[in-house]
PyMOL Python script that loads the backbone (N, CA, C, O; Angstrom):
from pymol import cmd

cmd.read_pdbstr("""\
ATOM      1  N   MET A   1      35.182  13.404  16.714  1.00  0.00           N
ATOM      2  CA  MET A   1      34.995  13.348  15.281  1.00  0.00           C
ATOM      3  C   MET A   1      36.046  14.239  14.641  1.00  0.00           C
ATOM      4  O   MET A   1      36.285  15.367  15.071  1.00  0.00           O
ATOM      5  N   SER A   2      36.651  13.711  13.626  1.00  0.00           N
ATOM      6  CA  SER A   2      37.701  14.478  12.980  1.00  0.00           C
ATOM      7  C   SER A   2      37.117  15.583  12.108  1.00  0.00           C
ATOM      8  O   SER A   2      35.934  15.569  11.765  1.00  0.00           O
ATOM      9  N   LEU A   3      37.952  16.515  11.767  1.00  0.00           N
ATOM     10  CA  LEU A   3      37.520  17.648  10.949  1.00  0.00           C
ATOM     11  C   LEU A   3      37.083  17.191   9.560  1.00  0.00           C
ATOM     12  O   LEU A   3      36.125  17.717   8.994  1.00  0.00           O
ATOM     13  N   LEU A   4      37.790  16.212   9.026  1.00  0.00           N
ATOM     14  CA  LEU A   4      37.450  15.704   7.695  1.00  0.00           C
ATOM     15  C   LEU A   4      36.079  15.033   7.692  1.00  0.00           C
ATOM     16  O   LEU A   4      35.289  15.226   6.767  1.00  0.00           O
ATOM     17  N   ALA A   5      35.800  14.240   8.736  1.00  0.00           N
ATOM     18  CA  ALA A   5      34.500  13.567   8.823  1.00  0.00           C
ATOM     19  C   ALA A   5      33.374  14.579   8.987  1.00  0.00           C
ATOM     20  O   ALA A   5      32.302  14.410   8.406  1.00  0.00           O
ATOM     21  N   ALA A   6      33.605  15.624   9.770  1.00  0.00           N
ATOM     22  CA  ALA A   6      32.582  16.648   9.970  1.00  0.00           C
ATOM     23  C   ALA A   6      32.290  17.373   8.663  1.00  0.00           C
ATOM     24  O   ALA A   6      31.130  17.643   8.350  1.00  0.00           O
ATOM     25  N   GLN A   7      33.326  17.686   7.904  1.00  0.00           N
ATOM     26  CA  GLN A   7      33.117  18.358   6.619  1.00  0.00           C
ATOM     27  C   GLN A   7      32.409  17.442   5.625  1.00  0.00           C
ATOM     28  O   GLN A   7      31.570  17.896   4.848  1.00  0.00           O
ATOM     29  N   LEU A   8      32.744  16.168   5.650  1.00  0.00           N
ATOM     30  CA  LEU A   8      32.111  15.214   4.755  1.00  0.00           C
ATOM     31  C   LEU A   8      30.623  15.083   5.064  1.00  0.00           C
ATOM     32  O   LEU A   8      29.787  15.097   4.160  1.00  0.00           O
ATOM     33  N   LEU A   9      30.303  14.955   6.349  1.00  0.00           N
ATOM     34  CA  LEU A   9      28.893  14.857   6.732  1.00  0.00           C
ATOM     35  C   LEU A   9      28.139  16.137   6.409  1.00  0.00           C
ATOM     36  O   LEU A   9      26.995  16.078   5.957  1.00  0.00           O
ATOM     37  N   ARG A  10      28.749  17.282   6.628  1.00  0.00           N
ATOM     38  CA  ARG A  10      28.106  18.556   6.314  1.00  0.00           C
ATOM     39  C   ARG A  10      27.861  18.665   4.813  1.00  0.00           C
ATOM     40  O   ARG A  10      26.829  19.184   4.388  1.00  0.00           O
ATOM     41  N   GLY A  11      28.797  18.182   4.018  1.00  0.00           N
ATOM     42  CA  GLY A  11      28.638  18.217   2.565  1.00  0.00           C
ATOM     43  C   GLY A  11      27.534  17.289   2.087  1.00  0.00           C
ATOM     44  O   GLY A  11      26.786  17.626   1.170  1.00  0.00           O
ATOM     45  N   LEU A  12      27.431  16.114   2.712  1.00  0.00           N
ATOM     46  CA  LEU A  12      26.388  15.168   2.308  1.00  0.00           C
ATOM     47  C   LEU A  12      24.999  15.656   2.696  1.00  0.00           C
ATOM     48  O   LEU A  12      24.058  15.496   1.919  1.00  0.00           O
ATOM     49  N   THR A  13      24.848  16.241   3.868  1.00  0.00           N
ATOM     50  CA  THR A  13      23.538  16.730   4.271  1.00  0.00           C
ATOM     51  C   THR A  13      23.162  17.984   3.512  1.00  0.00           C
ATOM     52  O   THR A  13      21.975  18.257   3.335  1.00  0.00           O
ATOM     53  N   GLY A  14      24.122  18.744   3.064  1.00  0.00           N
ATOM     54  CA  GLY A  14      23.814  19.941   2.283  1.00  0.00           C
ATOM     55  C   GLY A  14      23.218  19.602   0.931  1.00  0.00           C
ATOM     56  O   GLY A  14      22.392  20.351   0.410  1.00  0.00           O
ATOM     57  N   LEU A  15      23.635  18.462   0.350  1.00  0.00           N
ATOM     58  CA  LEU A  15      23.086  18.046  -0.940  1.00  0.00           C
ATOM     59  C   LEU A  15      21.613  17.689  -0.834  1.00  0.00           C
ATOM     60  O   LEU A  15      20.839  17.966  -1.751  1.00  0.00           O
ATOM     61  N   THR A  16      21.223  17.083   0.262  1.00  0.00           N
ATOM     62  CA  THR A  16      19.825  16.692   0.403  1.00  0.00           C
ATOM     63  C   THR A  16      18.928  17.897   0.646  1.00  0.00           C
ATOM     64  O   THR A  16      17.753  17.877   0.281  1.00  0.00           O
ATOM     65  N   ARG A  17      19.455  18.915   1.240  1.00  0.00           N
ATOM     66  CA  ARG A  17      18.635  20.109   1.487  1.00  0.00           C
ATOM     67  C   ARG A  17      18.351  20.871   0.202  1.00  0.00           C
ATOM     68  O   ARG A  17      17.289  21.478   0.063  1.00  0.00           O
ATOM     69  N   ARG A  18      19.286  20.847  -0.732  1.00  0.00           N
ATOM     70  CA  ARG A  18      19.137  21.620  -1.958  1.00  0.00           C
ATOM     71  C   ARG A  18      18.409  20.864  -3.061  1.00  0.00           C
ATOM     72  O   ARG A  18      18.048  21.457  -4.078  1.00  0.00           O
ATOM     73  N   ALA A  19      18.186  19.561  -2.878  1.00  0.00           N
ATOM     74  CA  ALA A  19      17.545  18.766  -3.918  1.00  0.00           C
ATOM     75  C   ALA A  19      16.070  19.157  -4.027  1.00  0.00           C
ATOM     76  O   ALA A  19      15.378  19.252  -3.013  1.00  0.00           O
ATOM     77  N   PRO A  20      15.590  19.383  -5.242  1.00  0.00           N
ATOM     78  CA  PRO A  20      14.177  19.746  -5.403  1.00  0.00           C
ATOM     79  C   PRO A  20      13.280  18.543  -5.119  1.00  0.00           C
ATOM     80  O   PRO A  20      13.629  17.400  -5.415  1.00  0.00           O
ATOM     81  N   VAL A  21      12.145  18.824  -4.552  1.00  0.00           N
ATOM     82  CA  VAL A  21      11.174  17.780  -4.242  1.00  0.00           C
ATOM     83  C   VAL A  21      10.213  17.665  -5.418  1.00  0.00           C
ATOM     84  O   VAL A  21       9.546  18.632  -5.784  1.00  0.00           O
ATOM     85  N   GLN A  22      10.149  16.477  -6.003  1.00  0.00           N
ATOM     86  CA  GLN A  22       9.246  16.269  -7.125  1.00  0.00           C
ATOM     87  C   GLN A  22       7.874  15.905  -6.611  1.00  0.00           C
ATOM     88  O   GLN A  22       7.738  15.068  -5.719  1.00  0.00           O
ATOM     89  N   ARG A  23       6.870  16.522  -7.163  1.00  0.00           N
ATOM     90  CA  ARG A  23       5.498  16.243  -6.768  1.00  0.00           C
ATOM     91  C   ARG A  23       4.778  15.585  -7.931  1.00  0.00           C
ATOM     92  O   ARG A  23       5.005  15.927  -9.091  1.00  0.00           O
ATOM     93  N   ALA A  24       3.915  14.648  -7.612  1.00  0.00           N
ATOM     94  CA  ALA A  24       3.173  13.944  -8.650  1.00  0.00           C
ATOM     95  C   ALA A  24       2.074  14.841  -9.197  1.00  0.00           C
ATOM     96  O   ALA A  24       1.368  15.512  -8.443  1.00  0.00           O
ATOM     97  N   GLN A  25       1.942  14.844 -10.492  1.00  0.00           N
ATOM     98  CA  GLN A  25       0.889  15.617 -11.147  1.00  0.00           C
ATOM     99  C   GLN A  25      -0.249  14.658 -11.491  1.00  0.00           C
ATOM    100  O   GLN A  25      -0.269  14.067 -12.571  1.00  0.00           O
ATOM    101  N   ILE A  26      -1.183  14.510 -10.574  1.00  0.00           N
ATOM    102  CA  ILE A  26      -2.295  13.583 -10.763  1.00  0.00           C
ATOM    103  C   ILE A  26      -3.556  14.389 -11.040  1.00  0.00           C
ATOM    104  O   ILE A  26      -3.967  15.231 -10.242  1.00  0.00           O
ATOM    105  N   HIS A  27      -4.147  14.114 -12.171  1.00  0.00           N
ATOM    106  CA  HIS A  27      -5.396  14.768 -12.531  1.00  0.00           C
ATOM    107  C   HIS A  27      -6.421  13.693 -12.841  1.00  0.00           C
ATOM    108  O   HIS A  27      -6.120  12.715 -13.523  1.00  0.00           O
ATOM    109  N   SER A  28      -7.608  13.875 -12.347  1.00  0.00           N
ATOM    110  CA  SER A  28      -8.652  12.891 -12.549  1.00  0.00           C
ATOM    111  C   SER A  28      -9.836  13.533 -13.255  1.00  0.00           C
ATOM    112  O   SER A  28     -10.137  14.710 -13.059  1.00  0.00           O
ATOM    113  N   LYS A  29     -10.479  12.754 -14.056  1.00  0.00           N
ATOM    114  CA  LYS A  29     -11.671  13.214 -14.759  1.00  0.00           C
ATOM    115  C   LYS A  29     -12.878  12.489 -14.188  1.00  0.00           C
ATOM    116  O   LYS A  29     -12.726  11.417 -13.602  1.00  0.00           O
ATOM    117  N   PRO A  30     -14.057  13.040 -14.343  1.00  0.00           N
ATOM    118  CA  PRO A  30     -15.251  12.313 -13.900  1.00  0.00           C
ATOM    119  C   PRO A  30     -15.448  11.049 -14.748  1.00  0.00           C
ATOM    120  O   PRO A  30     -14.984  10.999 -15.887  1.00  0.00           O
ATOM    121  N   PRO A  31     -16.115  10.047 -14.221  1.00  0.00           N
ATOM    122  CA  PRO A  31     -16.299   8.807 -14.980  1.00  0.00           C
ATOM    123  C   PRO A  31     -17.126   9.043 -16.244  1.00  0.00           C
ATOM    124  O   PRO A  31     -17.991   9.917 -16.285  1.00  0.00           O
ATOM    125  N   ARG A  32     -16.843   8.252 -17.260  1.00  0.00           N
ATOM    126  CA  ARG A  32     -17.577   8.392 -18.518  1.00  0.00           C
ATOM    127  C   ARG A  32     -19.025   7.967 -18.372  1.00  0.00           C
ATOM    128  O   ARG A  32     -19.920   8.563 -18.971  1.00  0.00           O
ATOM    129  N   GLU A  33     -19.255   6.920 -17.562  1.00  0.00           N
ATOM    130  CA  GLU A  33     -20.625   6.454 -17.333  1.00  0.00           C
ATOM    131  C   GLU A  33     -20.757   6.025 -15.879  1.00  0.00           C
ATOM    132  O   GLU A  33     -19.785   5.593 -15.258  1.00  0.00           O
ATOM    133  N   GLU A  34     -21.942   6.146 -15.352  1.00  0.00           N
ATOM    134  CA  GLU A  34     -22.197   5.804 -13.949  1.00  0.00           C
ATOM    135  C   GLU A  34     -22.178   4.287 -13.758  1.00  0.00           C
ATOM    136  O   GLU A  34     -22.508   3.539 -14.678  1.00  0.00           O
ATOM    137  N   LEU A  35     -21.793   3.837 -12.571  1.00  0.00           N
ATOM    138  CA  LEU A  35     -21.825   2.415 -12.252  1.00  0.00           C
ATOM    139  C   LEU A  35     -23.249   2.007 -11.924  1.00  0.00           C
ATOM    140  O   LEU A  35     -23.944   2.686 -11.167  1.00  0.00           O
ATOM    141  N   GLY A  36     -23.667   0.915 -12.487  1.00  0.00           N
ATOM    142  CA  GLY A  36     -25.011   0.407 -12.222  1.00  0.00           C
ATOM    143  C   GLY A  36     -25.037  -0.454 -10.972  1.00  0.00           C
ATOM    144  O   GLY A  36     -24.000  -0.744 -10.375  1.00  0.00           O
ATOM    145  N   THR A  37     -26.227  -0.854 -10.591  1.00  0.00           N
ATOM    146  CA  THR A  37     -26.399  -1.693  -9.403  1.00  0.00           C
ATOM    147  C   THR A  37     -25.732  -3.048  -9.598  1.00  0.00           C
ATOM    148  O   THR A  37     -25.116  -3.585  -8.677  1.00  0.00           O
ATOM    149  N   MET A  38     -25.859  -3.596 -10.800  1.00  0.00           N
ATOM    150  CA  MET A  38     -25.256  -4.898 -11.073  1.00  0.00           C
ATOM    151  C   MET A  38     -23.734  -4.822 -11.022  1.00  0.00           C
ATOM    152  O   MET A  38     -23.087  -5.749 -10.535  1.00  0.00           O
ATOM    153  N   ASP A  39     -23.155  -3.731 -11.517  1.00  0.00           N
ATOM    154  CA  ASP A  39     -21.697  -3.561 -11.458  1.00  0.00           C
ATOM    155  C   ASP A  39     -21.199  -3.528 -10.023  1.00  0.00           C
ATOM    156  O   ASP A  39     -20.190  -4.153  -9.698  1.00  0.00           O
ATOM    157  N   VAL A  40     -21.893  -2.809  -9.175  1.00  0.00           N
ATOM    158  CA  VAL A  40     -21.510  -2.715  -7.766  1.00  0.00           C
ATOM    159  C   VAL A  40     -21.669  -4.064  -7.077  1.00  0.00           C
ATOM    160  O   VAL A  40     -20.826  -4.457  -6.271  1.00  0.00           O
ATOM    161  N   ALA A  41     -22.759  -4.780  -7.396  1.00  0.00           N
ATOM    162  CA  ALA A  41     -22.990  -6.089  -6.779  1.00  0.00           C
ATOM    163  C   ALA A  41     -21.903  -7.081  -7.183  1.00  0.00           C
ATOM    164  O   ALA A  41     -21.420  -7.837  -6.340  1.00  0.00           O
ATOM    165  N   VAL A  42     -21.512  -7.091  -8.444  1.00  0.00           N
ATOM    166  CA  VAL A  42     -20.461  -7.997  -8.908  1.00  0.00           C
ATOM    167  C   VAL A  42     -19.130  -7.640  -8.253  1.00  0.00           C
ATOM    168  O   VAL A  42     -18.378  -8.532  -7.858  1.00  0.00           O
ATOM    169  N   GLY A  43     -18.832  -6.355  -8.133  1.00  0.00           N
ATOM    170  CA  GLY A  43     -17.586  -5.928  -7.501  1.00  0.00           C
ATOM    171  C   GLY A  43     -17.511  -6.311  -6.039  1.00  0.00           C
ATOM    172  O   GLY A  43     -16.487  -6.820  -5.583  1.00  0.00           O
ATOM    173  N   LEU A  44     -18.571  -6.074  -5.307  1.00  0.00           N
ATOM    174  CA  LEU A  44     -18.573  -6.418  -3.882  1.00  0.00           C
ATOM    175  C   LEU A  44     -18.524  -7.926  -3.668  1.00  0.00           C
ATOM    176  O   LEU A  44     -17.850  -8.401  -2.754  1.00  0.00           O
ATOM    177  N   THR A  45     -19.229  -8.677  -4.501  1.00  0.00           N
ATOM    178  CA  THR A  45     -19.214 -10.134  -4.381  1.00  0.00           C
ATOM    179  C   THR A  45     -17.829 -10.693  -4.675  1.00  0.00           C
ATOM    180  O   THR A  45     -17.361 -11.587  -3.971  1.00  0.00           O
ATOM    181  N   SER A  46     -17.176 -10.180  -5.698  1.00  0.00           N
ATOM    182  CA  SER A  46     -15.836 -10.680  -6.014  1.00  0.00           C
ATOM    183  C   SER A  46     -14.840 -10.323  -4.910  1.00  0.00           C
ATOM    184  O   SER A  46     -13.954 -11.121  -4.601  1.00  0.00           O
ATOM    185  N   CYS A  47     -14.973  -9.134  -4.311  1.00  0.00           N
ATOM    186  CA  CYS A  47     -14.100  -8.775  -3.182  1.00  0.00           C
ATOM    187  C   CYS A  47     -14.331  -9.711  -2.004  1.00  0.00           C
ATOM    188  O   CYS A  47     -13.381 -10.137  -1.348  1.00  0.00           O
ATOM    189  N   PHE A  48     -15.592 -10.029  -1.739  1.00  0.00           N
ATOM    190  CA  PHE A  48     -15.910 -10.938  -0.650  1.00  0.00           C
ATOM    191  C   PHE A  48     -15.303 -12.310  -0.901  1.00  0.00           C
ATOM    192  O   PHE A  48     -14.686 -12.896  -0.011  1.00  0.00           O
ATOM    193  N   LEU A  49     -15.479 -12.822  -2.116  1.00  0.00           N
ATOM    194  CA  LEU A  49     -14.990 -14.166  -2.419  1.00  0.00           C
ATOM    195  C   LEU A  49     -13.466 -14.237  -2.418  1.00  0.00           C
ATOM    196  O   LEU A  49     -12.895 -15.245  -2.002  1.00  0.00           O
ATOM    197  N   CYS A  50     -12.809 -13.192  -2.872  1.00  0.00           N
ATOM    198  CA  CYS A  50     -11.345 -13.228  -2.985  1.00  0.00           C
ATOM    199  C   CYS A  50     -10.633 -12.974  -1.669  1.00  0.00           C
ATOM    200  O   CYS A  50      -9.574 -13.554  -1.431  1.00  0.00           O
ATOM    201  N   PHE A  51     -11.178 -12.128  -0.809  1.00  0.00           N
ATOM    202  CA  PHE A  51     -10.454 -11.731   0.400  1.00  0.00           C
ATOM    203  C   PHE A  51     -11.056 -12.301   1.681  1.00  0.00           C
ATOM    204  O   PHE A  51     -10.334 -12.859   2.508  1.00  0.00           O
ATOM    205  N   LEU A  52     -12.344 -12.169   1.851  1.00  0.00           N
ATOM    206  CA  LEU A  52     -12.937 -12.537   3.131  1.00  0.00           C
ATOM    207  C   LEU A  52     -13.176 -14.037   3.276  1.00  0.00           C
ATOM    208  O   LEU A  52     -13.045 -14.572   4.376  1.00  0.00           O
ATOM    209  N   LEU A  53     -13.518 -14.714   2.208  1.00  0.00           N
ATOM    210  CA  LEU A  53     -13.803 -16.138   2.306  1.00  0.00           C
ATOM    211  C   LEU A  53     -12.562 -16.955   2.684  1.00  0.00           C
ATOM    212  O   LEU A  53     -12.657 -17.776   3.597  1.00  0.00           O
ATOM    213  N   PRO A  54     -11.408 -16.777   2.037  1.00  0.00           N
ATOM    214  CA  PRO A  54     -10.226 -17.554   2.458  1.00  0.00           C
ATOM    215  C   PRO A  54      -9.759 -17.231   3.882  1.00  0.00           C
ATOM    216  O   PRO A  54      -9.375 -18.131   4.629  1.00  0.00           O
ATOM    217  N   SER A  55      -9.790 -15.975   4.249  1.00  0.00           N
ATOM    218  CA  SER A  55      -9.361 -15.640   5.604  1.00  0.00           C
ATOM    219  C   SER A  55     -10.343 -16.177   6.640  1.00  0.00           C
ATOM    220  O   SER A  55      -9.927 -16.572   7.730  1.00  0.00           O
ATOM    221  N   GLY A  56     -11.620 -16.198   6.327  1.00  0.00           N
ATOM    222  CA  GLY A  56     -12.604 -16.793   7.237  1.00  0.00           C
ATOM    223  C   GLY A  56     -12.400 -18.282   7.383  1.00  0.00           C
ATOM    224  O   GLY A  56     -12.579 -18.829   8.471  1.00  0.00           O
ATOM    225  N   TRP A  57     -12.026 -18.953   6.295  1.00  0.00           N
ATOM    226  CA  TRP A  57     -11.779 -20.386   6.351  1.00  0.00           C
ATOM    227  C   TRP A  57     -10.573 -20.683   7.232  1.00  0.00           C
ATOM    228  O   TRP A  57     -10.596 -21.624   8.025  1.00  0.00           O
ATOM    229  N   VAL A  58      -9.530 -19.888   7.095  1.00  0.00           N
ATOM    230  CA  VAL A  58      -8.327 -20.082   7.912  1.00  0.00           C
ATOM    231  C   VAL A  58      -8.645 -19.850   9.379  1.00  0.00           C
ATOM    232  O   VAL A  58      -8.210 -20.618  10.237  1.00  0.00           O
ATOM    233  N   LEU A  59      -9.403 -18.792   9.677  1.00  0.00           N
ATOM    234  CA  LEU A  59      -9.735 -18.513  11.076  1.00  0.00           C
ATOM    235  C   LEU A  59     -10.640 -19.588  11.664  1.00  0.00           C
ATOM    236  O   LEU A  59     -10.526 -19.898  12.850  1.00  0.00           O
ATOM    237  N   SER A  60     -11.528 -20.159  10.873  1.00  0.00           N
ATOM    238  CA  SER A  60     -12.409 -21.201  11.410  1.00  0.00           C
ATOM    239  C   SER A  60     -11.663 -22.512  11.642  1.00  0.00           C
ATOM    240  O   SER A  60     -12.102 -23.315  12.465  1.00  0.00           O
ATOM    241  N   HIS A  61     -10.555 -22.756  10.949  1.00  0.00           N
ATOM    242  CA  HIS A  61      -9.768 -23.968  11.119  1.00  0.00           C
ATOM    243  C   HIS A  61      -8.476 -23.708  11.896  1.00  0.00           C
ATOM    244  O   HIS A  61      -7.524 -24.481  11.781  1.00  0.00           O
ATOM    245  N   LEU A  62      -8.432 -22.651  12.672  1.00  0.00           N
ATOM    246  CA  LEU A  62      -7.222 -22.279  13.392  1.00  0.00           C
ATOM    247  C   LEU A  62      -6.813 -23.330  14.421  1.00  0.00           C
ATOM    248  O   LEU A  62      -5.622 -23.564  14.624  1.00  0.00           O
ATOM    249  N   GLU A  63      -7.774 -23.954  15.060  1.00  0.00           N
ATOM    250  CA  GLU A  63      -7.454 -24.964  16.073  1.00  0.00           C
ATOM    251  C   GLU A  63      -6.764 -26.171  15.451  1.00  0.00           C
ATOM    252  O   GLU A  63      -5.874 -26.755  16.069  1.00  0.00           O
ATOM    253  N   SER A  64      -7.156 -26.553  14.246  1.00  0.00           N
ATOM    254  CA  SER A  64      -6.511 -27.698  13.608  1.00  0.00           C
ATOM    255  C   SER A  64      -5.087 -27.333  13.164  1.00  0.00           C
ATOM    256  O   SER A  64      -4.232 -28.213  13.075  1.00  0.00           O
ATOM    257  N   TYR A  65      -4.825 -26.077  12.890  1.00  0.00           N
ATOM    258  CA  TYR A  65      -3.458 -25.665  12.546  1.00  0.00           C
ATOM    259  C   TYR A  65      -2.546 -25.689  13.772  1.00  0.00           C
ATOM    260  O   TYR A  65      -1.340 -25.901  13.638  1.00  0.00           O
ATOM    261  N   LYS A  66      -3.102 -25.476  14.954  1.00  0.00           N
ATOM    262  CA  LYS A  66      -2.289 -25.452  16.170  1.00  0.00           C
ATOM    263  C   LYS A  66      -1.831 -26.843  16.578  1.00  0.00           C
ATOM    264  O   LYS A  66      -0.799 -26.980  17.234  1.00  0.00           O
ATOM    265  N   LYS A  67      -2.585 -27.891  16.200  1.00  0.00           N
ATOM    266  CA  LYS A  67      -2.245 -29.258  16.577  1.00  0.00           C
ATOM    267  C   LYS A  67      -1.066 -29.740  15.756  1.00  0.00           C
ATOM    268  O   LYS A  67      -0.987 -29.502  14.550  1.00  0.00           O
ATOM    269  N   ARG A  68      -0.150 -30.424  16.430  1.00  0.00           N
ATOM    270  CA  ARG A  68       0.991 -31.028  15.728  1.00  0.00           C
ATOM    271  C   ARG A  68       0.658 -32.475  15.415  1.00  0.00           C
ATOM    272  O   ARG A  68       0.283 -33.247  16.297  1.00  0.00           O
ATOM    273  N   GLU A  69       0.796 -32.820  14.174  1.00  0.00           N
ATOM    274  CA  GLU A  69       0.521 -34.208  13.775  1.00  0.00           C
ATOM    275  C   GLU A  69       1.668 -34.748  12.987  1.00  0.00           C
ATOM    276  O   GLU A  69       1.634 -35.901  12.558  1.00  0.00           O
TER     277      GLU A  69
END
""", "prot")
cmd.dss("prot")
cmd.show_as("cartoon", "prot")
cmd.util.cbc("prot")
cmd.orient("prot")
């Protein structure tokens, strides 16, 4: 490795060491109102319908996807 390349690499790595690390300032407050039973039921049902139902359908029809027609 040439002297110029070594100095260039040393200069580039020195910049990253001196750069300040920014940290996210995340603050959370307690909820304004408690979630009711109906809210939780609607949320869980919608998650089931959106994510688990389509993937279950694909897995149950996997054999038909393997066949070439």
